[in-house]
N, C-alpha and C positions, 0 to 999 in steps of 0.2 A: 386305332378300335378298342372302343370304349368296353365291350361286353365280350369276354370268352363265351357265355355259355351257350350251346347248340353251334359252336363256331367252329369248324375242320384244321383242323392243326399239324403239320405233315414237320415231322424232325429228323436231323440226320445226327451221328453219331450217340444214338437218345440208347444203347451201351452201359451208357457210365456216367461218370460226373456230371456238366451242366447240360448232356440229353436228358438224362436222364430224371433228372431233378427239375430240367422246363419242363416232362411228360408229367410230372407229379404234379408240379405249379397248375397246370393246366388244366389236366386233370380235377383238381377241386376246384374249379375257377366255368367248370360243365361243358368243357370244351370235349368233342369227339377227337380221338389221335389215331396219327398214322404214322408207327415209329418205323426207325432204319439205323442197323448198321451193320459192319460185315462181321461180329462178332456176335455168333448167335445167344451165346450162350447169356452175353450180358443181356443180349436185347430180351429174349424166356425171361429175364431177371425182373428189369424193366417193367414189362407187363403184369409177370403176379404184382411187383407193390404197385401199378396204379391199378387192376382190377381188385385188390384189396382195400385202396382209396376209395376206389369207386362204393364198394358194400359199405365200407366205412360211414360215407354218407352218403348211403341212400339212392345214389346215382345212377340212372342206367342209362351212361351213353358206353359206346364203339371204342374201340380198341382194336386196331390190327398191324401186325409184324411186318416189316421186307427187309429181310438180309440184299446190304447194297455195297456193293464198293460206289462213292463218287468218284474216286476215278474213271470211274466209267462212264463214257457219255449217253452210250444206248441203254444200259441198264438206267441211271435214272430219268430218262425221258420214259422208260415201261415204267418204271415207279408211279412218277406224274400219272399216268393214266391208272395206273391201277388205285390210287387215291381214290378219283373223283370216279373209275367206276366204284368200287366199294364203298363209298360213301355217298356219295349222289353232286362231290364237287370239292375245293378246297379252299377256304379262307386265307390262311396263314403258314407261311415255310422259313423253318431255322434252319437256315444252313449253318450245321453248331461242328457236324466231325471235324477233325484236325488233329495233325499228329505233330512231334518237333525230329530236328536233328541237332546236335550239339558237337561242333570242332568247329577249325580256326580255317579260313578256306583253302590255306595251301594243301590240307591234310584228308578236303573234305573229299568224298567220290561222285564221281557223276550221275551215280545210280541213286545214289540219295539222297540227288538233290530232283530228278525227276518223281521219285517218291515223293517227296513231302509236296514240289506246288502241285503236281499233279492231286493230290488231296485238299492241301490246305487256298490254294487260288483256282484252280479247273472244278475243282467239289463244290466250290462256289459260283461258278458261272456257270456252270453245270444245271443244279437245282435252281437258280436265278433265270434261265430261262427255259429250261422245261417248265416251270410251274407258273410262267407267266401270263402261257395265254389261257390257264384256267382260272385263272385271279385274276384278270381282266371283265370274263366269264359270269364272274362272281358279283354279291350288290356287296362287298367290300376286301377286298383283299388284304394283304401286309405278308413283305419279303426280309428279312433280319437274318443279316450274315456277322457272324462273329468274326474279328477282328485279335484286335489287343492293343495294350499298350506298346505292346512292340512293331505296333505300325503309328506310332507315332516316336519312339526311339531305338537309335538303335545301338547294340548292345555287342561287343565283342566275343565269339563262340556261335552266337546266334543269328550270322548272317543272314542262311537259308530263313529261317524262320522271320528275319524281319524284314526280307523281299514277300516273301508270301504274304503277312499282312498288312506290310505299305499296298501289294496289290490291292486287296481285299476290298482295303479302306478308301482305294481311288476309285475303282469298278465300284463302290455299293454308292460315294456319295455323286457320283455323275449318272450311277440308276435312280438315286433319290431325285436329281433335277429332270433327268429327262424322263421319269414321272411325273411331274407335278401338276400335271392337269388331268389326271386321269384320280380314279376311289381308291388306286393302286399306292400304298403307301410303303416308304424303305430304311429300315434302320442298319446301322452299322453299330454293332455292339463292340464293346474297348472294354474287356477286362482286362484288371493288374493281378495280383498275385490269386490264385483259386484252389483250391485243394483237393487238385482233381489226379491223373493217372498219368498226366500225358510225360511226366516227367520221368517217369519211372515206366514207361513203355516205350521213351521212346529213344535213336540212334545215336549212340554218342563215340564220337571220336576223339580220344587224349591226343596232347597235343605232345604230350611226354611220359617220364617216369616219376613226377612231380606232379603233373594232374590230377584232379581228383575223380575219383569212379565214381560212376552213371549212378552205383545209389546214394554216393555222398552227398554229389546235386542232389538228388531226390530229393535228400533227407535235408538240407539247405534250402531248397524252397519250400517242402512244408512247413517247415518253422518261422517262414518269412509271407508265406502266403495267409493274404490277412479276412481273405470269402470262404465258407465255405461251400459247394455245389448250392446247396437248398437259400441262401441268404444270396447268393448268385440269380439266382431262375429270377427271385423273388424282384429284385432290381432289376431286372431286365424287362418280366412281363408289367412292371412299372410303367417303364417308361415307353411298352410298344402301346400301355394302357392310353400315352398321351402323345403317340405318336410322333415323338421325339423322331431324330433321322439323326441323333448321333447319343447313344447309350453311355456314361460310365461307369466304368460296377469296381467300386470299390472306394476306401479315401486315396488308395495308393495310387487308381489310377487317376483322378482329378487333380493330383499335389502331378506325379508325373505332367498332365496334359495342359496345365497351368504352366511348372516347368518351362515346356518346350516352346507356350508360348510367347515369353517372358525370357530365357537364354537360345533362342534357338540355334547357337554354334557351340557357346562356349558349356550347355550342359554334358555334350563331351567329356569337357574334361574334368565335369563334377563327377563322370558317371565311369572315366577310371583311378580319379583321388578315391570314391567308395568300396570299388571292382582292388585297388590295391591292399585298404587299409581291412579286407575282408580276409585277403590271403594271408596279409599280413596277420590278422589276429588265428586263422589258423593254423599257421605254422608256430603256433604258440605252443607250451606242457603246460601242465599245472605247476603255478607255483614263479611262472616268468613274471 
């Protein structure tokens, strides 16, 4: 999709982070927006910023808000119908909503497992299937599903998140092939570290009393994340404009993708070494 002007874009997880940044980036490109999130306050904040951006640019575009839990299949289908009713159609769908659970498999609770998979994986499936009939009726369409570099590599304490993002990648790659003969394009977004609140708002199960707290984990993530949401959104929209089936966000994502291709098994040894080194540094005191 070369031009976003006057196109209608639906975004899940738009109340903060990359979803909010995508909404602002699309507004700046002249798109009409249907933004959704489970967080009503965050959603209102995004709408206010979008309207301010449209006013600054002198653009008259419509932005509708929809409180939505992507784990609720019926609600996602209603969202798709509401978008078409309000905007007269839809051209782009960004299945962006996501959460995380950190903890070793042995300690994880099934409730947390189902909660994460219902949002991260089934939310993407719900959004793709609910909007696909409408996209096929439009003159052009694009489904953009957010996975992660954790859909390329597996990391200890992230088994659930890994599983969900590997699933999103596999689902999206298959959907891309199924729709190859249609006018609907499909992209899988694989971000590296992006400075969002996903770790701060995650569910966290400590392995023992020596493990990092969630606050320490969030601080480390913030330090390592190489992209702001705005930078990530620009890379994503650039990839969508080029109809790229895979969009790697950040230098770390490109490095990890190359590492997995070159070292499909041995990368796990490198990950183990890097994590052990990080834990050793964490245990040091000033002057050691």
